A tleap script that builds the chain and sets N, CA, C and O, in Angstrom:
source leaprc.protein.ff14SB
mol = sequence {
  NMET THR ARG ASP GLU LYS ASN MET GLY VAL
  LEU VAL HIE LEU ALA SER PHE SER GLY TYR
  LEU VAL PRO LEU GLY SER ILE LEU GLY PRO
  LEU ILE VAL TRP LEU MET LYS ARG ASP GLU
  PHE PRO PHE VAL GLU SER CYS GLY ARG ASN
  CYS LEU ASN PHE LYS ILE SER MET ILE ILE
  TYR PHE ILE ILE SER GLY ILE LEU MET LEU
  VAL GLY ILE GLY PHE ILE VAL PHE GLY LEU
  LEU ALA ILE PHE ASP ILE ILE VAL THR ILE
  ILE ALA ALA ILE LYS ALA SER GLU GLY GLU
  SER TYR LYS TYR PRO LEU THR ILE ASN PHE
  ILE LYS PRO ARG THR CTYR
}
set mol.1.N position { 95.215 79.914 84.779 }
set mol.1.CA position { 94.670 81.011 85.540 }
set mol.1.C position { 93.933 81.946 84.576 }
set mol.1.O position { 94.452 82.308 83.520 }
set mol.2.N position { 92.733 82.319 84.957 }
set mol.2.CA position { 91.926 83.164 84.081 }
set mol.2.C position { 92.321 84.634 84.216 }
set mol.2.O position { 92.974 85.046 85.175 }
set mol.3.N position { 91.904 85.394 83.230 }
set mol.3.CA position { 92.172 86.849 83.250 }
set mol.3.C position { 91.454 87.509 84.427 }
set mol.3.O position { 91.988 88.430 85.045 }
set mol.4.N position { 90.233 87.034 84.739 }
set mol.4.CA position { 89.492 87.597 85.876 }
set mol.4.C position { 90.244 87.377 87.192 }
set mol.4.O position { 90.277 88.251 88.058 }
set mol.5.N position { 90.841 86.202 87.320 }
set mol.5.CA position { 91.599 85.903 88.545 }
set mol.5.C position { 92.806 86.822 88.673 }
set mol.5.O position { 93.092 87.326 89.759 }
set mol.6.N position { 93.510 87.040 87.575 }
set mol.6.CA position { 94.655 87.964 87.593 }
set mol.6.C position { 94.203 89.382 87.898 }
set mol.6.O position { 94.840 90.084 88.683 }
set mol.7.N position { 93.101 89.811 87.278 }
set mol.7.CA position { 92.593 91.170 87.510 }
set mol.7.C position { 92.200 91.380 88.968 }
set mol.7.O position { 92.453 92.443 89.534 }
set mol.8.N position { 91.586 90.376 89.571 }
set mol.8.CA position { 91.214 90.506 90.988 }
set mol.8.C position { 92.462 90.531 91.878 }
set mol.8.O position { 92.487 91.221 92.897 }
set mol.9.N position { 93.484 89.784 91.495 }
set mol.9.CA position { 94.751 89.844 92.238 }
set mol.9.C position { 95.363 91.227 92.170 }
set mol.9.O position { 95.858 91.742 93.172 }
set mol.10.N position { 95.331 91.837 90.979 }
set mol.10.CA position { 95.835 93.202 90.818 }
set mol.10.C position { 95.010 94.166 91.661 }
set mol.10.O position { 95.555 95.057 92.312 }
set mol.11.N position { 93.691 93.982 91.647 }
set mol.11.CA position { 92.808 94.879 92.399 }
set mol.11.C position { 93.081 94.823 93.889 }
set mol.11.O position { 93.004 95.843 94.573 }
set mol.12.N position { 93.400 93.644 94.400 }
set mol.12.CA position { 93.739 93.521 95.828 }
set mol.12.C position { 94.898 94.452 96.172 }
set mol.12.O position { 94.840 95.192 97.153 }
set mol.13.N position { 95.947 94.409 95.360 }
set mol.13.CA position { 97.125 95.232 95.633 }
set mol.13.C position { 96.824 96.716 95.448 }
set mol.13.O position { 97.199 97.535 96.287 }
set mol.14.N position { 96.155 97.061 94.363 }
set mol.14.CA position { 95.883 98.478 94.084 }
set mol.14.C position { 94.865 99.072 95.043 }
set mol.14.O position { 94.860 100.283 95.261 }
set mol.15.N position { 94.001 98.239 95.620 }
set mol.15.CA position { 93.015 98.734 96.578 }
set mol.15.C position { 93.694 99.314 97.817 }
set mol.15.O position { 93.094 100.111 98.538 }
set mol.16.N position { 94.933 98.922 98.063 }
set mol.16.CA position { 95.635 99.451 99.231 }
set mol.16.C position { 95.946 100.939 99.085 }
set mol.16.O position { 96.197 101.618 100.081 }
set mol.17.N position { 95.933 101.451 97.856 }
set mol.17.CA position { 96.171 102.892 97.670 }
set mol.17.C position { 94.990 103.729 98.156 }
set mol.17.O position { 95.096 104.952 98.239 }
set mol.18.N position { 93.871 103.088 98.477 }
set mol.18.CA position { 92.741 103.837 99.037 }
set mol.18.C position { 93.097 104.415 100.404 }
set mol.18.O position { 92.384 105.275 100.921 }
set mol.19.N position { 94.188 103.949 100.985 }
set mol.19.CA position { 94.653 104.487 102.255 }
set mol.19.C position { 95.080 105.943 102.160 }
set mol.19.O position { 95.191 106.621 103.181 }
set mol.20.N position { 95.324 106.436 100.940 }
set mol.20.CA position { 95.674 107.838 100.773 }
set mol.20.C position { 94.443 108.721 100.786 }
set mol.20.O position { 94.554 109.943 100.875 }
set mol.21.N position { 93.248 108.101 100.696 }
set mol.21.CA position { 91.999 108.849 100.700 }
set mol.21.C position { 91.153 108.599 101.942 }
set mol.21.O position { 90.425 109.482 102.395 }
set mol.22.N position { 91.253 107.380 102.495 }
set mol.22.CA position { 90.406 106.968 103.609 }
set mol.22.C position { 91.300 106.461 104.739 }
set mol.22.O position { 92.209 105.670 104.485 }
set mol.23.N position { 91.068 106.889 105.968 }
set mol.23.CA position { 91.846 106.347 107.084 }
set mol.23.C position { 91.710 104.825 107.139 }
set mol.23.O position { 90.602 104.295 107.051 }
set mol.24.N position { 92.810 104.140 107.283 }
set mol.24.CA position { 92.915 102.685 107.312 }
set mol.24.C position { 92.458 102.039 106.006 }
set mol.24.O position { 92.222 100.831 105.964 }
set mol.25.N position { 92.332 102.826 104.948 }
set mol.25.CA position { 91.950 102.298 103.644 }
set mol.25.C position { 92.977 101.351 103.066 }
set mol.25.O position { 92.642 100.491 102.252 }
set mol.26.N position { 94.228 101.501 103.480 }
set mol.26.CA position { 95.274 100.607 102.975 }
set mol.26.C position { 95.055 99.179 103.454 }
set mol.26.O position { 95.579 98.237 102.859 }
set mol.27.N position { 94.293 99.013 104.515 }
set mol.27.CA position { 93.935 97.677 104.982 }
set mol.27.C position { 92.511 97.334 104.558 }
set mol.27.O position { 92.243 96.213 104.124 }
set mol.28.N position { 91.609 98.285 104.683 }
set mol.28.CA position { 90.205 98.005 104.369 }
set mol.28.C position { 89.974 97.684 102.894 }
set mol.28.O position { 89.181 96.795 102.584 }
set mol.29.N position { 90.647 98.384 101.974 }
set mol.29.CA position { 90.478 98.136 100.545 }
set mol.29.C position { 90.833 96.704 100.164 }
set mol.29.O position { 89.994 95.990 99.614 }
set mol.30.N position { 92.066 96.271 100.447 }
set mol.30.CA position { 92.426 94.883 100.123 }
set mol.30.C position { 91.597 93.860 100.900 }
set mol.30.O position { 91.281 92.789 100.381 }
set mol.31.N position { 91.244 94.194 102.148 }
set mol.31.CA position { 90.464 93.264 102.963 }
set mol.31.C position { 89.103 92.985 102.335 }
set mol.31.O position { 88.657 91.838 102.298 }
set mol.32.N position { 88.448 94.024 101.843 }
set mol.32.CA position { 87.129 93.851 101.234 }
set mol.32.C position { 87.226 92.978 99.984 }
set mol.32.O position { 86.445 92.041 99.820 }
set mol.33.N position { 88.175 93.279 99.110 }
set mol.33.CA position { 88.335 92.478 97.883 }
set mol.33.C position { 88.700 91.041 98.237 }
set mol.33.O position { 88.153 90.097 97.666 }
set mol.34.N position { 89.614 90.882 99.168 }
set mol.34.CA position { 90.068 89.558 99.576 }
set mol.34.C position { 88.925 88.723 100.142 }
set mol.34.O position { 88.759 87.564 99.764 }
set mol.35.N position { 88.134 89.305 101.049 }
set mol.35.CA position { 87.031 88.564 101.653 }
set mol.35.C position { 85.961 88.198 100.631 }
set mol.35.O position { 85.330 87.147 100.742 }
set mol.36.N position { 85.754 89.065 99.629 }
set mol.36.CA position { 84.723 88.799 98.624 }
set mol.36.C position { 85.141 87.712 97.633 }
set mol.36.O position { 84.297 86.947 97.166 }
set mol.37.N position { 86.425 87.636 97.309 }
set mol.37.CA position { 86.864 86.777 96.212 }
set mol.37.C position { 87.797 85.634 96.593 }
set mol.37.O position { 88.162 84.844 95.722 }
set mol.38.N position { 88.193 85.514 97.838 }
set mol.38.CA position { 89.192 84.505 98.201 }
set mol.38.C position { 88.693 83.073 98.021 }
set mol.38.O position { 89.485 82.183 97.707 }
set mol.39.N position { 87.411 82.837 98.213 }
set mol.39.CA position { 86.895 81.476 98.025 }
set mol.39.C position { 86.704 81.149 96.548 }
set mol.39.O position { 86.747 79.985 96.149 }
set mol.40.N position { 86.494 82.180 95.746 }
set mol.40.CA position { 86.272 81.983 94.312 }
set mol.40.C position { 87.588 81.783 93.546 }
set mol.40.O position { 87.664 80.968 92.626 }
set mol.41.N position { 88.622 82.538 93.941 }
set mol.41.CA position { 89.891 82.500 93.227 }
set mol.41.C position { 91.045 82.215 94.205 }
set mol.41.O position { 91.323 83.047 95.068 }
set mol.42.N position { 91.722 81.060 94.092 }
set mol.42.CA position { 92.853 80.769 94.976 }
set mol.42.C position { 93.979 81.813 94.861 }
set mol.42.O position { 94.674 82.093 95.838 }
set mol.43.N position { 94.147 82.372 93.677 }
set mol.43.CA position { 95.197 83.391 93.481 }
set mol.43.C position { 94.903 84.631 94.321 }
set mol.43.O position { 95.823 85.231 94.877 }
set mol.44.N position { 93.645 85.018 94.419 }
set mol.44.CA position { 93.253 86.177 95.213 }
set mol.44.C position { 93.478 85.883 96.698 }
set mol.44.O position { 93.822 86.784 97.462 }
set mol.45.N position { 93.288 84.645 97.104 }
set mol.45.CA position { 93.567 84.240 98.486 }
set mol.45.C position { 95.031 84.520 98.815 }
set mol.45.O position { 95.336 85.085 99.865 }
set mol.46.N position { 95.929 84.130 97.924 }
set mol.46.CA position { 97.356 84.328 98.137 }
set mol.46.C position { 97.722 85.820 98.087 }
set mol.46.O position { 98.431 86.315 98.964 }
set mol.47.N position { 97.247 86.524 97.076 }
set mol.47.CA position { 97.557 87.958 96.929 }
set mol.47.C position { 97.027 88.748 98.116 }
set mol.47.O position { 97.724 89.607 98.656 }
set mol.48.N position { 95.804 88.461 98.521 }
set mol.48.CA position { 95.193 89.190 99.634 }
set mol.48.C position { 95.927 88.975 100.935 }
set mol.48.O position { 96.178 89.918 101.686 }
set mol.49.N position { 96.269 87.735 101.197 }
set mol.49.CA position { 96.997 87.418 102.431 }
set mol.49.C position { 98.347 88.133 102.451 }
set mol.49.O position { 98.723 88.730 103.460 }
set mol.50.N position { 99.073 88.071 101.335 }
set mol.50.CA position { 100.380 88.748 101.273 }
set mol.50.C position { 100.240 90.250 101.427 }
set mol.50.O position { 101.014 90.874 102.152 }
set mol.51.N position { 99.256 90.840 100.748 }
set mol.51.CA position { 99.058 92.280 100.803 }
set mol.51.C position { 98.662 92.736 102.209 }
set mol.51.O position { 99.212 93.705 102.731 }
set mol.52.N position { 97.715 92.038 102.809 }
set mol.52.CA position { 97.272 92.428 104.158 }
set mol.52.C position { 98.384 92.288 105.185 }
set mol.52.O position { 98.547 93.153 106.045 }
set mol.53.N position { 99.147 91.211 105.103 }
set mol.53.CA position { 100.278 91.061 106.025 }
set mol.53.C position { 101.264 92.211 105.880 }
set mol.53.O position { 101.779 92.727 106.872 }
set mol.54.N position { 101.525 92.608 104.633 }
set mol.54.CA position { 102.469 93.701 104.388 }
set mol.54.C position { 101.909 95.017 104.911 }
set mol.54.O position { 102.631 95.775 105.558 }
set mol.55.N position { 100.646 95.301 104.646 }
set mol.55.CA position { 100.064 96.585 105.056 }
set mol.55.C position { 99.957 96.694 106.569 }
set mol.55.O position { 100.159 97.775 107.123 }
set mol.56.N position { 99.644 95.594 107.248 }
set mol.56.CA position { 99.632 95.603 108.713 }
set mol.56.C position { 101.054 95.834 109.236 }
set mol.56.O position { 101.255 96.597 110.182 }
set mol.57.N position { 102.031 95.177 108.621 }
set mol.57.CA position { 103.424 95.388 109.004 }
set mol.57.C position { 103.831 96.843 108.801 }
set mol.57.O position { 104.510 97.428 109.646 }
set mol.58.N position { 103.412 97.429 107.671 }
set mol.58.CA position { 103.764 98.823 107.393 }
set mol.58.C position { 103.158 99.779 108.414 }
set mol.58.O position { 103.798 100.757 108.800 }
set mol.59.N position { 101.944 99.509 108.849 }
set mol.59.CA position { 101.338 100.355 109.882 }
set mol.59.C position { 102.177 100.316 111.152 }
set mol.59.O position { 102.408 101.346 111.785 }
set mol.60.N position { 102.626 99.138 111.515 }
set mol.60.CA position { 103.492 99.012 112.694 }
set mol.60.C position { 104.788 99.804 112.491 }
set mol.60.O position { 105.239 100.511 113.392 }
set mol.61.N position { 105.380 99.678 111.301 }
set mol.61.CA position { 106.617 100.415 111.024 }
set mol.61.C position { 106.389 101.934 111.037 }
set mol.61.O position { 107.247 102.684 111.500 }
set mol.62.N position { 105.249 102.379 110.535 }
set mol.62.CA position { 104.940 103.815 110.547 }
set mol.62.C position { 104.731 104.318 111.978 }
set mol.62.O position { 105.120 105.441 112.300 }
set mol.63.N position { 104.122 103.502 112.831 }
set mol.63.CA position { 103.953 103.889 114.234 }
set mol.63.C position { 105.314 104.018 114.911 }
set mol.63.O position { 105.561 104.975 115.645 }
set mol.64.N position { 106.187 103.057 114.663 }
set mol.64.CA position { 107.544 103.130 115.217 }
set mol.64.C position { 108.254 104.374 114.698 }
set mol.64.O position { 108.939 105.063 115.454 }
set mol.65.N position { 108.090 104.661 113.409 }
set mol.65.CA position { 108.687 105.854 112.812 }
set mol.65.C position { 108.147 107.110 113.477 }
set mol.65.O position { 108.894 108.056 113.726 }
set mol.66.N position { 106.848 107.120 113.765 }
set mol.66.CA position { 106.248 108.272 114.452 }
set mol.66.C position { 106.860 108.489 115.825 }
set mol.66.O position { 107.096 109.626 116.234 }
set mol.67.N position { 107.116 107.405 116.533 }
set mol.67.CA position { 107.769 107.502 117.851 }
set mol.67.C position { 109.192 108.017 117.696 }
set mol.67.O position { 109.658 108.823 118.501 }
set mol.68.N position { 109.891 107.542 116.642 }
set mol.68.CA position { 111.268 107.977 116.411 }
set mol.68.C position { 111.354 109.445 115.985 }
set mol.68.O position { 112.433 110.037 116.020 }
set mol.69.N position { 110.228 110.031 115.585 }
set mol.69.CA position { 110.238 111.454 115.239 }
set mol.69.C position { 110.581 112.322 116.438 }
set mol.69.O position { 111.053 113.448 116.282 }
set mol.70.N position { 110.344 111.802 117.625 }
set mol.70.CA position { 110.691 112.538 118.840 }
set mol.70.C position { 112.191 112.773 118.950 }
set mol.70.O position { 112.626 113.744 119.570 }
set mol.71.N position { 112.987 111.882 118.347 }
set mol.71.CA position { 114.438 112.050 118.374 }
set mol.71.C position { 114.990 112.507 117.029 }
set mol.71.O position { 116.204 112.597 116.849 }
set mol.72.N position { 114.096 112.795 116.084 }
set mol.72.CA position { 114.513 113.364 114.820 }
set mol.72.C position { 114.677 112.411 113.659 }
set mol.72.O position { 114.382 112.773 112.520 }
set mol.73.N position { 115.137 111.213 113.916 }
set mol.73.CA position { 115.407 110.286 112.819 }
set mol.73.C position { 114.125 109.746 112.193 }
set mol.73.O position { 114.148 109.265 111.060 }
set mol.74.N position { 113.024 109.819 112.904 }
set mol.74.CA position { 111.759 109.281 112.414 }
set mol.74.C position { 111.260 109.944 111.149 }
set mol.74.O position { 110.554 109.312 110.364 }
set mol.75.N position { 111.608 111.203 110.927 }
set mol.75.CA position { 111.161 111.900 109.718 }
set mol.75.C position { 111.760 111.262 108.471 }
set mol.75.O position { 111.078 111.086 107.462 }
set mol.76.N position { 113.028 110.923 108.551 }
set mol.76.CA position { 113.708 110.279 107.424 }
set mol.76.C position { 113.133 108.877 107.224 }
set mol.76.O position { 112.827 108.485 106.098 }
set mol.77.N position { 112.987 108.131 108.303 }
set mol.77.CA position { 112.458 106.768 108.222 }
set mol.77.C position { 111.038 106.784 107.651 }
set mol.77.O position { 110.688 105.946 106.820 }
set mol.78.N position { 110.233 107.731 108.097 }
set mol.78.CA position { 108.852 107.839 107.612 }
set mol.78.C position { 108.813 108.055 106.103 }
set mol.78.O position { 108.047 107.401 105.397 }
set mol.79.N position { 109.632 108.964 105.618 }
set mol.79.CA position { 109.692 109.242 104.180 }
set mol.79.C position { 110.160 108.038 103.384 }
set mol.79.O position { 109.597 107.727 102.334 }
set mol.80.N position { 111.183 107.364 103.874 }
set mol.80.CA position { 111.685 106.171 103.186 }
set mol.80.C position { 110.648 105.048 103.185 }
set mol.80.O position { 110.504 104.327 102.198 }
set mol.81.N position { 109.930 104.910 104.293 }
set mol.81.CA position { 108.882 103.875 104.355 }
set mol.81.C position { 107.763 104.170 103.357 }
set mol.81.O position { 107.254 103.258 102.705 }
set mol.82.N position { 107.381 105.438 103.236 }
set mol.82.CA position { 106.307 105.802 102.303 }
set mol.82.C position { 106.714 105.483 100.868 }
set mol.82.O position { 105.922 104.922 100.111 }
set mol.83.N position { 107.923 105.830 100.493 }
set mol.83.CA position { 108.414 105.539 99.146 }
set mol.83.C position { 108.501 104.030 98.921 }
set mol.83.O position { 108.092 103.530 97.874 }
set mol.84.N position { 109.033 103.314 99.902 }
set mol.84.CA position { 109.146 101.862 99.833 }
set mol.84.C position { 107.774 101.215 99.662 }
set mol.84.O position { 107.611 100.305 98.848 }
set mol.85.N position { 106.793 101.680 100.423 }
set mol.85.CA position { 105.437 101.154 100.356 }
set mol.85.C position { 104.856 101.306 98.956 }
set mol.85.O position { 104.282 100.360 98.417 }
set mol.86.N position { 104.997 102.464 98.379 }
set mol.86.CA position { 104.450 102.715 97.038 }
set mol.86.C position { 105.135 101.833 95.999 }
set mol.86.O position { 104.469 101.223 95.163 }
set mol.87.N position { 106.461 101.767 96.054 }
set mol.87.CA position { 107.216 101.000 95.057 }
set mol.87.C position { 106.874 99.519 95.099 }
set mol.87.O position { 106.588 98.924 94.060 }
set mol.88.N position { 106.898 98.914 96.282 }
set mol.88.CA position { 106.657 97.475 96.339 }
set mol.88.C position { 105.200 97.125 96.052 }
set mol.88.O position { 104.915 96.035 95.556 }
set mol.89.N position { 104.278 98.031 96.356 }
set mol.89.CA position { 102.869 97.779 96.021 }
set mol.89.C position { 102.677 97.782 94.512 }
set mol.89.O position { 101.932 96.958 93.982 }
set mol.90.N position { 103.335 98.693 93.820 }
set mol.90.CA position { 103.267 98.724 92.352 }
set mol.90.C position { 103.905 97.456 91.770 }
set mol.90.O position { 103.368 96.867 90.832 }
set mol.91.N position { 105.035 97.043 92.317 }
set mol.91.CA position { 105.683 95.807 91.862 }
set mol.91.C position { 104.754 94.619 92.072 }
set mol.91.O position { 104.640 93.759 91.199 }
set mol.92.N position { 104.090 94.567 93.224 }
set mol.92.CA position { 103.169 93.459 93.512 }
set mol.92.C position { 102.007 93.441 92.518 }
set mol.92.O position { 101.594 92.370 92.072 }
set mol.93.N position { 101.481 94.609 92.169 }
set mol.93.CA position { 100.378 94.684 91.204 }
set mol.93.C position { 100.837 94.204 89.819 }
set mol.93.O position { 100.105 93.495 89.128 }
set mol.94.N position { 102.034 94.591 89.429 }
set mol.94.CA position { 102.576 94.145 88.141 }
set mol.94.C position { 102.765 92.631 88.132 }
set mol.94.O position { 102.404 91.963 87.163 }
set mol.95.N position { 103.331 92.090 89.212 }
set mol.95.CA position { 103.522 90.647 89.307 }
set mol.95.C position { 102.173 89.915 89.262 }
set mol.95.O position { 102.058 88.863 88.632 }
set mol.96.N position { 101.160 90.468 89.927 }
set mol.96.CA position { 99.835 89.854 89.920 }
set mol.96.C position { 99.239 89.846 88.516 }
set mol.96.O position { 98.553 88.899 88.135 }
set mol.97.N position { 99.503 90.902 87.749 }
set mol.97.CA position { 98.982 90.948 86.378 }
set mol.97.C position { 99.642 89.874 85.502 }
set mol.97.O position { 99.098 89.476 84.471 }
set mol.98.N position { 100.816 89.417 85.928 }
set mol.98.CA position { 101.522 88.354 85.223 }
set mol.98.C position { 101.166 86.967 85.784 }
set mol.98.O position { 101.661 85.948 85.304 }
set mol.99.N position { 100.307 86.950 86.797 }
set mol.99.CA position { 99.886 85.683 87.389 }
set mol.99.C position { 100.808 85.159 88.455 }
set mol.99.O position { 100.741 83.980 88.805 }
set mol.100.N position { 101.667 86.005 88.981 }
set mol.100.CA position { 102.638 85.598 89.996 }
set mol.100.C position { 102.280 86.213 91.339 }
set mol.100.O position { 102.015 87.412 91.425 }
set mol.101.N position { 102.270 85.403 92.382 }
set mol.101.CA position { 101.985 85.897 93.723 }
set mol.101.C position { 103.263 86.495 94.308 }
set mol.101.O position { 104.281 85.811 94.411 }
set mol.102.N position { 103.208 87.760 94.687 }
set mol.102.CA position { 104.388 88.487 95.144 }
set mol.102.C position { 104.512 88.416 96.654 }
set mol.102.O position { 103.554 88.693 97.376 }
set mol.103.N position { 105.685 88.046 97.127 }
set mol.103.CA position { 105.977 88.067 98.560 }
set mol.103.C position { 106.640 89.392 98.887 }
set mol.103.O position { 107.777 89.644 98.490 }
set mol.104.N position { 105.925 90.234 99.611 }
set mol.104.CA position { 106.451 91.544 99.982 }
set mol.104.C position { 107.644 91.389 100.927 }
set mol.104.O position { 107.638 90.517 101.796 }
set mol.105.N position { 108.667 92.232 100.759 }
set mol.105.CA position { 109.784 92.202 101.718 }
set mol.105.C position { 109.374 92.859 103.038 }
set mol.105.O position { 108.418 93.634 103.078 }
set mol.106.N position { 110.089 92.553 104.102 }
set mol.106.CA position { 109.882 93.134 105.442 }
set mol.106.C position { 108.499 92.863 105.999 }
set mol.106.O position { 107.966 93.676 106.754 }
set mol.107.N position { 107.908 91.730 105.638 }
set mol.107.CA position { 106.542 91.416 106.049 }
set mol.107.C position { 106.531 90.486 107.253 }
set mol.107.O position { 107.256 89.493 107.297 }
set mol.108.N position { 105.701 90.823 108.221 }
set mol.108.CA position { 105.427 89.950 109.354 }
set mol.108.C position { 104.160 89.172 108.989 }
set mol.108.O position { 103.151 89.772 108.618 }
set mol.109.N position { 104.207 87.864 109.090 }
set mol.109.CA position { 103.059 87.036 108.691 }
set mol.109.C position { 102.042 86.920 109.820 }
set mol.109.O position { 102.155 86.048 110.682 }
set mol.110.N position { 101.055 87.798 109.809 }
set mol.110.CA position { 99.985 87.772 110.792 }
set mol.110.C position { 98.868 86.826 110.347 }
set mol.110.O position { 98.317 86.082 111.159 }
set mol.111.N position { 98.539 86.860 109.054 }
set mol.111.CA position { 97.457 86.037 108.500 }
set mol.111.C position { 98.102 84.818 107.849 }
set mol.111.O position { 98.791 84.929 106.835 }
set mol.112.N position { 97.871 83.680 108.438 }
set mol.112.CA position { 98.457 82.424 107.945 }
set mol.112.C position { 97.546 81.824 106.874 }
set mol.112.O position { 96.345 82.096 106.867 }
set mol.113.N position { 98.100 81.013 105.973 }
set mol.113.CA position { 97.253 80.315 104.993 }
set mol.113.C position { 96.233 79.406 105.685 }
set mol.113.O position { 96.511 78.800 106.720 }
set mol.114.N position { 95.064 79.332 105.089 }
set mol.114.CA position { 94.026 78.478 105.645 }
set mol.114.C position { 94.379 77.008 105.419 }
set mol.114.O position { 94.923 76.645 104.376 }
set mol.115.N position { 94.072 76.184 106.386 }
set mol.115.CA position { 94.246 74.753 106.228 }
set mol.115.C position { 92.869 74.110 106.148 }
set mol.115.O position { 91.957 74.466 106.894 }
set mol.116.N position { 92.738 73.183 105.255 }
set mol.116.CA position { 91.432 72.566 105.038 }
set mol.116.C position { 91.381 71.179 105.603 }
set mol.116.O position { 90.351 70.511 105.508 }
savepdb mol mol.pdb
quit
């Protein structure tokens, strides 16, 4: 695996932090990198798919947390989800820099691997 392939894998994961600056950036950032480089680098295909599945899952969990705010517990869940999201995204970026594809916990697999 080349250094460029590892760097693009890291970029896929770190691009999700754009969600703190741009609405839906946590999905759009990785999606753009993934779509641009997935055919060129198989590692980016794997990293992008894992990252996007996790970020879509997290949006669903945040929406559920928002609904639970009506009964009070959602505030705690929301905070824990935010911390969890940051920690596992950093872990995924570190693993990608080592050439390892990280499987995020609590992920619903919406985007399946392509079959040829």
